[in-house]
Z-matrix of the N, CA and C atoms (Angstrom, degrees):
N
C 1 1.447
C 2 1.526 1 109.58
N 3 1.294 2 117.03 1 155.77
C 4 1.465 3 121.78 2 -174.15
C 5 1.522 4 113.94 3 -67.03
N 6 1.310 5 117.66 4 -14.72
C 7 1.467 6 120.41 5 -177.18
C 8 1.523 7 111.21 6 -58.10
N 9 1.317 8 115.96 7 -42.14
C 10 1.452 9 120.76 8 -179.42
C 11 1.528 10 110.47 9 -63.07
N 12 1.310 11 117.20 10 -42.82
C 13 1.466 12 120.65 11 -178.70
C 14 1.525 13 111.22 12 -67.32
N 15 1.325 14 117.38 13 -40.39
C 16 1.471 15 119.81 14 178.70
C 17 1.518 16 110.36 15 -57.33
N 18 1.309 17 115.73 16 -48.28
C 19 1.464 18 120.40 17 -178.24
C 20 1.528 19 110.94 18 -67.73
N 21 1.332 20 117.38 19 -43.07
C 22 1.469 21 120.52 20 179.63
C 23 1.520 22 112.07 21 -61.05
N 24 1.316 23 117.12 22 -44.73
C 25 1.464 24 120.23 23 179.18
C 26 1.524 25 110.99 24 -60.63
N 27 1.319 26 116.04 25 -43.84
C 28 1.462 27 120.43 26 -179.47
C 29 1.522 28 110.83 27 -65.31
N 30 1.325 29 116.96 28 -47.16
C 31 1.459 30 120.34 29 -178.06
C 32 1.531 31 111.82 30 -68.08
N 33 1.342 32 117.05 31 -38.29
C 34 1.470 33 119.68 32 177.88
C 35 1.525 34 111.46 33 -62.74
N 36 1.322 35 116.45 34 -30.95
C 37 1.464 36 120.98 35 177.90
C 38 1.530 37 111.24 36 -85.56
N 39 1.332 38 116.49 37 -1.05
C 40 1.470 39 122.97 38 -179.76
C 41 1.533 40 111.19 39 56.07
N 42 1.331 41 114.42 40 49.69
C 43 1.459 42 121.79 41 -178.19
C 44 1.521 43 109.30 42 -118.08
N 45 1.291 44 116.85 43 139.07
C 46 1.466 45 122.56 44 177.95
C 47 1.530 46 110.27 45 -80.74
N 48 1.328 47 115.62 46 156.34
C 49 1.460 48 120.72 47 177.51
C 50 1.525 49 111.49 48 -56.59
N 51 1.311 50 117.35 49 -36.58
C 52 1.467 51 121.21 50 -178.15
C 53 1.529 52 111.16 51 -60.88
N 54 1.325 53 117.34 52 -40.06
C 55 1.468 54 120.62 53 179.82
C 56 1.529 55 110.83 54 -65.32
N 57 1.309 56 116.85 55 -40.33
C 58 1.466 57 120.13 56 178.26
C 59 1.519 58 110.01 57 -68.64
N 60 1.310 59 116.27 58 -40.31
C 61 1.468 60 120.19 59 177.28
C 62 1.527 61 110.25 60 -59.93
N 63 1.320 62 117.08 61 -42.54
C 64 1.470 63 120.54 62 177.54
C 65 1.526 64 110.91 63 -61.70
N 66 1.324 65 116.89 64 -41.21
C 67 1.462 66 121.50 65 177.77
C 68 1.530 67 110.77 66 -58.96
N 69 1.325 68 116.40 67 -39.19
C 70 1.460 69 122.20 68 -177.72
C 71 1.530 70 113.20 69 -88.51
N 72 1.326 71 116.45 70 -3.79
C 73 1.473 72 122.71 71 -178.48
C 74 1.533 73 111.66 72 60.50
N 75 1.341 74 113.90 73 44.51
C 76 1.459 75 120.88 74 176.24
C 77 1.522 76 107.97 75 -133.63
N 78 1.321 77 117.07 76 176.28
C 79 1.464 78 119.99 77 178.07
C 80 1.525 79 110.13 78 -81.95
N 81 1.316 80 115.90 79 160.87
C 82 1.459 81 120.65 80 176.17
C 83 1.527 82 109.81 81 -61.91
N 84 1.327 83 116.08 82 -38.09
C 85 1.460 84 120.42 83 179.72
C 86 1.535 85 110.79 84 -62.25
N 87 1.326 86 115.66 85 -40.99
C 88 1.472 87 119.89 86 178.00
C 89 1.522 88 110.45 87 -62.05
N 90 1.323 89 116.51 88 -46.28
C 91 1.460 90 119.16 89 179.36
C 92 1.522 91 111.26 90 -62.77
N 93 1.314 92 117.01 91 -39.34
C 94 1.458 93 121.32 92 177.65
C 95 1.524 94 111.11 93 -57.77
N 96 1.331 95 116.88 94 -38.01
C 97 1.468 96 120.86 95 177.43
C 98 1.525 97 111.04 96 -63.23
N 99 1.323 98 117.69 97 -33.83
C 100 1.462 99 121.28 98 176.59
C 101 1.530 100 110.50 99 -67.07
N 102 1.334 101 116.55 100 -46.56
C 103 1.464 102 120.90 101 -177.88
C 104 1.524 103 112.29 102 -66.78
N 105 1.315 104 117.63 103 -31.42
C 106 1.466 105 120.38 104 -178.88
C 107 1.525 106 112.82 105 -89.82
N 108 1.315 107 117.06 106 -6.11
C 109 1.453 108 120.60 107 178.32
C 110 1.512 109 115.00 108 81.14
N 111 1.314 110 116.33 109 11.40
C 112 1.465 111 119.86 110 179.26
C 113 1.520 112 112.13 111 -80.34
N 114 1.318 113 115.32 112 -12.83
C 115 1.461 114 121.12 113 176.52
C 116 1.531 115 107.56 114 -148.88
N 117 1.340 116 117.79 115 135.05
C 118 1.471 117 118.97 116 179.73
C 119 1.531 118 110.85 117 -70.23
N 120 1.317 119 114.85 118 145.12
C 121 1.462 120 119.33 119 -179.76
C 122 1.532 121 109.18 120 -81.84
N 123 1.327 122 117.78 121 130.64
C 124 1.467 123 120.33 122 178.13
C 125 1.533 124 111.46 123 -65.60
N 126 1.311 125 115.54 124 149.27
C 127 1.461 126 120.91 125 -177.92
C 128 1.528 127 111.43 126 -58.43
N 129 1.337 128 117.88 127 -39.98
C 130 1.468 129 118.44 128 -178.26
C 131 1.533 130 110.92 129 -63.99
N 132 1.323 131 118.20 130 -32.83
C 133 1.469 132 121.47 131 176.74
C 134 1.526 133 110.18 132 -71.54
N 135 1.309 134 116.34 133 -38.96
C 136 1.459 135 121.32 134 178.39
C 137 1.532 136 110.60 135 -60.73
N 138 1.321 137 116.61 136 -42.35
C 139 1.460 138 120.78 137 178.64
C 140 1.531 139 111.27 138 -64.60
N 141 1.320 140 117.01 139 -41.85
C 142 1.468 141 120.99 140 178.04
C 143 1.518 142 110.02 141 -61.02
N 144 1.325 143 116.89 142 -45.12
C 145 1.463 144 120.80 143 -178.59
C 146 1.533 145 111.68 144 -66.70
N 147 1.314 146 117.45 145 -39.90
C 148 1.468 147 119.97 146 178.03
C 149 1.525 148 109.85 147 -61.02
N 150 1.303 149 117.37 148 -44.05
C 151 1.475 150 120.47 149 177.54
C 152 1.522 151 111.06 150 -64.94
N 153 1.312 152 116.89 151 -43.03
C 154 1.463 153 121.71 152 -178.76
C 155 1.532 154 111.52 153 -61.22
N 156 1.331 155 116.27 154 -43.57
C 157 1.468 156 121.15 155 -178.24
C 158 1.537 157 112.91 156 -87.46
N 159 1.323 158 117.39 157 2.05
C 160 1.465 159 122.57 158 -179.76
C 161 1.533 160 110.84 159 56.49
N 162 1.319 161 114.53 160 51.80
C 163 1.454 162 121.25 161 178.32
C 164 1.526 163 108.45 162 -140.79
N 165 1.308 164 117.39 163 -166.05
C 166 1.465 165 120.97 164 179.03
C 167 1.526 166 110.34 165 -115.16
N 168 1.302 167 115.29 166 159.14
C 169 1.471 168 120.04 167 174.46
C 170 1.525 169 109.31 168 -61.05
N 171 1.326 170 117.18 169 -35.32
C 172 1.461 171 120.85 170 178.91
C 173 1.527 172 111.53 171 -61.42
N 174 1.322 173 117.22 172 -37.47
C 175 1.461 174 119.85 173 177.72
C 176 1.524 175 110.04 174 -65.79
N 177 1.314 176 117.25 175 -47.27
C 178 1.460 177 120.72 176 179.85
C 179 1.524 178 110.80 177 -60.40
N 180 1.334 179 116.42 178 -38.88
C 181 1.472 180 121.16 179 -178.10
C 182 1.530 181 112.63 180 -83.86
N 183 1.333 182 116.83 181 3.61
C 184 1.462 183 123.74 182 178.74
C 185 1.524 184 113.62 183 62.86
N 186 1.336 185 115.94 184 30.76
C 187 1.459 186 120.87 185 173.08
C 188 1.526 187 108.59 186 -78.49
N 189 1.338 188 115.73 187 -30.45
C 190 1.460 189 122.41 188 178.86
C 191 1.525 190 108.93 189 -137.05
N 192 1.319 191 114.95 190 158.58
C 193 1.463 192 120.29 191 174.24
C 194 1.524 193 111.03 192 -101.23
N 195 1.321 194 116.29 193 2.92
C 196 1.468 195 122.14 194 178.52
C 197 1.520 196 108.65 195 -80.56
N 198 1.321 197 116.86 196 111.61
C 199 1.473 198 120.53 197 -174.98
C 200 1.528 199 112.66 198 -77.25
N 201 1.341 200 116.79 199 -24.82
C 202 1.467 201 119.03 200 -179.19
C 203 1.528 202 110.00 201 -67.78
N 204 1.315 203 116.52 202 140.91
C 205 1.476 204 119.21 203 179.24
C 206 1.522 205 110.70 204 -70.76
N 207 1.305 206 115.10 205 159.73
C 208 1.459 207 121.17 206 175.58
C 209 1.527 208 108.93 207 -70.00
N 210 1.316 209 115.46 208 154.48
C 211 1.455 210 119.92 209 173.19
C 212 1.514 211 107.95 210 -74.24
N 213 1.313 212 115.91 211 141.87
C 214 1.475 213 120.67 212 177.75
C 215 1.517 214 109.43 213 -69.21
N 216 1.322 215 115.69 214 138.03
C 217 1.464 216 119.76 215 177.25
C 218 1.524 217 109.43 216 -81.18
N 219 1.312 218 115.82 217 150.98
C 220 1.459 219 120.37 218 -177.92
C 221 1.495 220 112.07 219 -80.20
């Protein structure tokens, strides 16, 4: 499930939940609910996080193990 990837990406970047919550314009508690799976993460937040971590939504959602983002289509 994507919960593991969300937490791993954040911890690998040595970033606190509060900083990610600020990026998403939500509370730290709200973001914590996303990481623990108590609330599903909205797609718009997922897109922001994929861009922030320089990866793809598919990587976060564990559709792929390729961490590099896709190339933008023309």
